[in-house]
N, C-alpha and C positions, 0 to 999 in steps of 0.2 A: 565384862564392862560394856561391851557393845550391846548385849541384850538389854541391860539395864537402861542404857541410853535410849534404845528404841522404845522401850516401855514408857519412859518419861516423855519422850517426844510425842508418842502416840496419845498418851493421856492428855498432854497439853492441847493437841490438835482436836481431840474428842471434846474436851471441855469448851473449846471455842466453837464447836459445832461443825468443824470442817468435814469430818468423815460423814456426818449425817447429811449435810447438804450435798456432798459429792455423790453419795449413794442413794439419795432420795429417801433416807430413813427418818421416821418419826423419832422423837426423843425416847419413847418407850422401847422402840425397836433397837435404837442405838445402844441403850443400856443393856438390853438382852443380848445383843451381838457381842458387846464388849465382855459381858459376863461369860458367855459361851467360850470366847477366845481364851479367857484366863482359866476357867474351870476345866474345859474339855481339852485344851491344847497343853497348857502348862502342867497339867496333872502328870504327864508322862515325859515331857522334855521342855527345854527352854523355849521361849517364844522367839520365833525366827522373824526376821524382817522380810515381809513378802516381796519387797522391791528387789531383793537379791536374786530373784528367780525370773526366768523367762515365762511368758504366758503358758507355754506348753508344759514346762517343768512344774509351774505352780498348779495348773489344772490336774496334773497327774498326782501331785502330793495331796491336794485337796480331796480327790476321789479316794485315795488310799487311807488318808487319816480320818475322813468322815466315817468310813466303815469301822476303823479301829476304835474311834471315839463313840461309835454307836449313835451317831447323830440321826435324828428324824429328818425326813426330806425337807420340811420347813425350816428346821434348824440349820441344815446344810446350806440352803439357799440364802438365809439371812446372814450367816457367817461368811459365805462367799461374797455377798454384796458388800459387806463391811470391809473385808480384807481386800477386795478389789479396789475400794476407795482408798485404802491405805497404800496400795501399790501405785496408784495413780493420783496423787494429791491434786485436787482442783478439777479433776475430770468429772463431767456430769454424766450420770448414769440414766 
């Protein structure tokens, strides 16, 4: 239930452009990052709320999962910017 709620809230925020503005992402990058998050992360596990983790915990998980998901460096950076924006709504990057 919590994962579904997070996905719905994230989708609503993304549709309003909040994540893109906070991370400085163009619309095309925002769509790519969202797709990466769903395709690469949800392929193996439920989508976790990034705000549930400390900065150091999240950085460690991102490094580990980027390798497992075989993300290219540019994909990892884009996904990281996107998820950082979700972790800190309203924060300017």
